[in-house]
C-alpha positions as CSV (number, residue, x, y, z in Angstrom):
1,X,143.7,-56.5,-13.1
2,X,144.5,-58.6,-15.5
3,X,144.6,-57.7,-19.0
4,X,144.5,-59.7,-22.3
5,X,142.3,-60.3,-25.6
6,X,140.0,-63.3,-26.1
7,X,139.8,-65.5,-29.3
8,X,138.4,-63.1,-31.2
9,X,140.6,-59.8,-30.7
10,X,138.1,-58.3,-28.2
11,X,139.9,-56.9,-25.0
12,X,139.3,-58.9,-21.7
13,X,139.8,-57.7,-18.4
14,X,139.9,-59.7,-14.9
15,X,140.5,-59.0,-11.2
16,X,143.5,-60.6,-9.6
17,X,141.5,-59.8,-6.7
18,X,141.6,-57.0,-3.6
19,X,144.6,-55.1,-3.2
20,X,146.8,-56.4,-1.0
21,X,151.0,-57.3,-0.2
22,X,150.5,-60.4,-3.0
23,X,148.7,-58.5,-5.7
24,X,151.3,-55.3,-5.2
25,X,154.5,-57.8,-5.5
26,X,152.4,-59.5,-8.4
27,X,152.8,-56.3,-10.1
28,X,155.6,-54.9,-8.8
29,X,157.5,-58.3,-10.5
30,X,155.5,-58.0,-13.4
31,X,156.5,-54.1,-14.5
32,X,160.6,-54.9,-13.0
33,X,159.9,-58.3,-15.2
34,X,159.0,-56.2,-18.3
35,X,161.5,-53.3,-17.4
36,X,164.3,-56.2,-17.9
37,X,162.6,-56.9,-21.3
38,X,163.0,-54.0,-22.9
39,X,166.6,-53.6,-21.6
40,X,167.7,-56.6,-22.6
41,X,166.2,-55.7,-26.2
42,X,167.6,-52.6,-26.6
43,X,171.2,-53.6,-25.4
44,X,170.7,-56.6,-28.2
45,X,169.6,-54.5,-31.0
46,X,173.3,-53.2,-31.7
47,X,174.8,-56.5,-32.0
48,X,171.3,-58.4,-34.2
49,X,172.5,-55.2,-36.7
50,X,175.8,-56.4,-36.5
51,X,175.0,-59.7,-37.2
52,X,173.0,-58.9,-40.2
53,X,175.4,-56.9,-42.4
54,X,177.7,-60.2,-41.4
55,X,174.8,-61.9,-42.9
56,X,174.5,-60.1,-46.0
57,X,177.9,-60.0,-46.4
58,X,178.2,-63.5,-46.3
59,X,175.4,-64.2,-48.9
60,X,173.4,-65.8,-46.7
61,X,170.4,-63.6,-46.9
62,X,167.7,-64.9,-49.9
63,X,164.0,-64.9,-48.4
64,X,162.6,-61.5,-50.1
65,X,161.4,-58.5,-48.1
66,X,157.9,-58.6,-48.3
67,X,157.5,-62.3,-47.8
68,X,159.5,-62.3,-44.9
69,X,157.7,-59.3,-43.5
70,X,154.8,-61.1,-43.8
71,X,155.9,-64.1,-42.3
72,X,156.7,-62.3,-39.3
73,X,154.1,-60.4,-38.9
74,X,151.7,-63.5,-38.6
75,X,154.1,-65.0,-36.2
76,X,153.9,-61.8,-34.1
77,X,150.1,-62.6,-34.3
78,X,150.5,-65.8,-33.3
79,X,149.3,-67.8,-37.0
80,X,152.4,-69.2,-37.8
81,X,152.8,-72.9,-37.6
82,X,149.4,-72.9,-35.5
83,X,146.5,-72.8,-38.4
84,X,148.8,-71.3,-41.0
85,X,151.6,-72.8,-43.1
86,X,153.5,-71.3,-45.9
87,X,153.2,-73.1,-49.2
88,X,154.7,-73.1,-52.3
89,X,158.2,-71.3,-53.8
90,X,158.6,-69.7,-50.6
91,X,158.8,-73.2,-48.3
92,X,161.7,-74.1,-50.8
93,X,163.7,-71.2,-48.6
94,X,163.0,-73.0,-45.3
95,X,164.4,-76.5,-47.0
96,X,167.6,-74.4,-48.5
97,X,168.4,-72.9,-44.9
98,X,168.2,-76.2,-43.0
99,X,170.2,-77.9,-45.8
100,X,172.7,-75.5,-46.5
101,X,172.4,-75.0,-49.8
102,X,170.9,-72.9,-52.3
103,X,168.5,-73.4,-55.1
104,X,169.0,-71.8,-58.6
105,X,167.2,-68.5,-58.8
106,X,165.1,-69.8,-61.6
107,X,163.2,-71.9,-59.2
108,X,162.4,-69.2,-56.3
109,X,161.4,-65.9,-58.0
110,X,158.0,-65.5,-57.1
111,X,155.7,-62.6,-56.4
112,X,153.4,-64.1,-54.5
113,X,153.2,-66.3,-51.1
114,X,150.6,-68.8,-50.6
115,X,149.3,-69.3,-46.7
116,X,147.7,-72.4,-46.3
117,X,144.8,-72.9,-43.4
118,X,144.2,-75.4,-41.5
119,X,140.7,-75.0,-41.0
120,X,140.5,-77.9,-38.9
121,X,142.6,-75.6,-35.9
122,X,140.5,-73.2,-33.8
123,X,142.4,-69.9,-34.5
124,X,142.9,-67.2,-32.4
125,X,145.5,-63.6,-33.0
126,X,147.8,-62.6,-30.6
127,X,145.6,-59.0,-30.8
128,X,147.1,-56.0,-29.4
129,X,146.6,-52.3,-28.7
130,X,146.6,-50.8,-32.0
131,X,144.4,-53.8,-33.6
132,X,142.4,-55.6,-31.1
133,X,140.1,-57.0,-34.1
134,X,142.3,-58.2,-35.8
135,X,141.8,-60.4,-39.6
136,X,144.3,-61.9,-41.8
137,X,143.5,-58.4,-44.7
138,X,144.3,-55.9,-41.6
139,X,147.3,-57.9,-40.4
140,X,148.8,-57.4,-44.3
141,X,148.0,-53.9,-44.3
142,X,150.3,-53.6,-41.4
143,X,152.5,-54.7,-43.3
144,X,151.5,-52.6,-46.6
145,X,148.9,-50.5,-46.3
146,X,148.4,-50.6,-49.9
147,X,146.7,-54.5,-49.4
148,X,142.8,-55.0,-50.2
149,X,140.6,-58.1,-51.0
150,X,140.6,-58.3,-54.9
151,X,138.0,-59.9,-56.9
152,X,139.4,-63.2,-56.3
153,X,138.4,-63.4,-52.2
154,X,140.9,-65.5,-51.2
155,X,143.4,-63.5,-52.5
156,X,145.3,-59.7,-51.3
157,X,147.2,-57.6,-53.4
158,X,149.3,-54.7,-53.2
159,X,150.0,-51.5,-55.3
160,X,152.7,-53.5,-56.6
161,X,151.4,-57.0,-57.6
162,X,152.2,-58.5,-54.7
163,X,149.6,-61.7,-54.3
164,X,149.0,-63.4,-51.4
165,X,146.1,-66.4,-51.4
166,X,144.6,-67.7,-48.7
167,X,144.4,-71.6,-49.3
168,X,142.8,-74.9,-48.3
169,X,142.1,-78.6,-49.0
170,X,139.3,-79.1,-51.2
171,X,136.7,-81.4,-49.2
172,X,135.0,-84.6,-50.1
173,X,131.9,-84.8,-49.6
174,X,131.5,-81.2,-50.0
175,X,129.2,-80.8,-46.6
176,X,132.5,-81.9,-44.6
177,X,133.5,-78.7,-45.8
178,X,135.2,-76.4,-42.6
179,X,135.8,-72.8,-41.6
180,X,137.4,-70.6,-44.7
181,X,138.1,-67.7,-42.9
182,X,140.4,-67.1,-39.7
183,X,138.1,-64.2,-37.6
184,X,135.1,-63.3,-37.5
185,X,135.6,-60.0,-40.1
186,X,132.9,-60.9,-43.1
187,X,135.2,-58.7,-45.5
188,X,138.3,-60.7,-44.5
189,X,140.3,-63.4,-46.7
190,X,137.9,-66.8,-47.5
191,X,140.1,-69.4,-48.5
192,X,140.0,-71.0,-51.8
193,X,140.1,-74.8,-51.5
194,X,142.1,-76.9,-53.8
195,X,142.6,-80.7,-54.7
196,X,145.5,-82.4,-53.2
197,X,146.0,-79.8,-50.2
198,X,145.4,-82.3,-47.9
199,X,148.5,-84.1,-47.9
200,X,150.0,-81.0,-46.6
201,X,147.7,-80.9,-44.1
202,X,148.0,-84.3,-42.9
203,X,151.6,-84.1,-43.4
204,X,154.3,-83.4,-40.4
205,X,155.4,-79.4,-40.3
206,X,158.9,-78.3,-41.3
207,X,160.2,-75.6,-39.2
208,X,163.6,-73.4,-39.3
209,X,165.3,-70.3,-39.3
210,X,165.8,-68.4,-42.7
211,X,167.7,-65.5,-43.4
212,X,166.0,-62.6,-45.1
213,X,167.7,-60.1,-47.9
214,X,168.7,-57.7,-44.7
215,X,170.4,-60.8,-43.2
216,X,167.3,-60.8,-40.6
217,X,166.3,-63.9,-39.2
218,X,163.0,-65.3,-39.7
219,X,160.9,-68.2,-38.6
220,X,159.3,-70.1,-41.6
221,X,156.9,-73.6,-40.8
222,X,156.2,-75.4,-43.7
223,X,154.9,-78.6,-44.6
224,X,157.1,-82.2,-44.8
225,X,159.6,-81.4,-48.1
226,X,158.9,-84.7,-48.9
227,X,155.0,-84.2,-49.5
228,X,156.1,-81.1,-51.0
229,X,158.2,-82.7,-53.9
230,X,155.3,-85.3,-54.0
231,X,153.0,-82.7,-54.6
232,X,155.0,-80.9,-57.3
233,X,155.3,-84.1,-58.7
234,X,152.0,-84.6,-58.8
235,X,150.7,-80.9,-59.8
236,X,153.4,-81.3,-62.8
237,X,151.8,-84.3,-64.1
238,X,148.4,-82.7,-64.8
239,X,147.4,-81.7,-68.3
240,X,144.8,-79.3,-67.0
241,X,147.5,-77.3,-65.3
242,X,149.4,-74.3,-67.7
243,X,152.6,-76.0,-69.0
244,X,154.9,-73.7,-68.1
245,X,153.8,-73.9,-64.2
246,X,153.6,-77.5,-65.2
247,X,157.3,-77.4,-66.3
248,X,158.2,-75.3,-62.7
249,X,156.6,-77.9,-60.8
250,X,158.7,-80.8,-61.9
251,X,161.6,-78.8,-61.5
252,X,161.2,-78.0,-57.9
253,X,160.2,-81.2,-57.3
254,X,163.1,-83.3,-58.3
255,X,165.1,-80.2,-56.3
256,X,163.3,-80.7,-53.3
257,X,164.1,-84.9,-53.5
258,X,167.5,-84.7,-54.4
259,X,167.9,-82.4,-51.1
260,X,166.0,-84.5,-49.1
261,X,167.9,-87.5,-50.4
262,X,171.6,-86.0,-49.8
263,X,171.0,-83.5,-46.9
264,X,168.4,-85.8,-44.9
265,X,168.7,-88.9,-43.8
266,X,166.3,-88.6,-40.8
267,X,163.8,-87.7,-44.0
268,X,163.7,-91.2,-45.2
269,X,161.0,-91.9,-48.4
270,X,159.2,-94.9,-46.8
271,X,155.3,-95.8,-47.1
272,X,154.4,-95.6,-43.6
273,X,156.0,-92.5,-43.1
274,X,154.5,-90.7,-45.9
275,X,150.4,-92.6,-45.5
276,X,148.6,-89.6,-46.1
277,X,149.6,-90.3,-49.8
278,X,148.0,-92.3,-52.7
279,X,150.6,-95.7,-52.7
280,X,150.6,-95.7,-55.8
281,X,151.7,-91.9,-56.5
282,X,154.4,-92.8,-53.8
283,X,155.4,-95.1,-56.2
284,X,155.6,-93.0,-59.1
285,X,157.7,-90.4,-57.2
286,X,159.8,-92.8,-55.4
287,X,162.5,-92.5,-58.4
288,X,163.0,-88.7,-57.7
289,X,164.2,-89.9,-54.0
290,X,167.3,-91.5,-55.8
291,X,170.3,-89.8,-56.3
292,X,172.1,-91.0,-59.4
293,X,175.8,-91.0,-60.0
294,X,175.9,-87.4,-62.1
295,X,174.0,-86.1,-59.2
296,X,176.4,-87.2,-56.3
């Protein structure tokens, strides 16, 4: 029998045929490969622990532990980069890791993580035997049991006040709106619609490996840094936004734009590449990507 979980997290079994020399061989090969993989992992663990200690000593560990654990569990369930992207301040850790630099702590300090839901995608959980009926909230509770859905149903919060927001683009006209949840659980988080996120949804993915505060690696999938910078620039000019957030938006926009110009020559700031953005916004943001003599 082959055992697997469908997109709703339901455990399914299918027969591979009557018992025969061929099916016995398939089972034997599977069990041998499983045992070899387990042994290989056992041998690699001490090496990984030593390397993590080296990473900590070199000051490479940047991603906060709780955020890193959340991103890893999303990866474990097959969601990272396949319908879920990390946005907000945590995206900065991906950009700095790829460039080999560190942003100032004032720009990266955060007590929340934003998860962009691409609700156009057909998402499926990689379920497990101990959690066959998965939901985003239940996945978060694997990281920290104290996570609960707040009164704002797009948000989960733990006992320390750490926030996880599920967000998606604002659809216009409203009848084009699509799914707001990942799974079938009615008590799961419902993504909130936010203006400007369609640019991120349509942007190329940006993927890299970063290091958490314990020195261990993790995969981060976020949006193209050019889109991040322009979106933050746009937010910094919105008069309906909190002044403190606007100021930080502007700082992050400038920092990421300079990083792109200096370290990512393969990502030119060109209109034809950034066609998901309004032309007027591209023109207004373009000076951010020009390195002055004082910055060079």
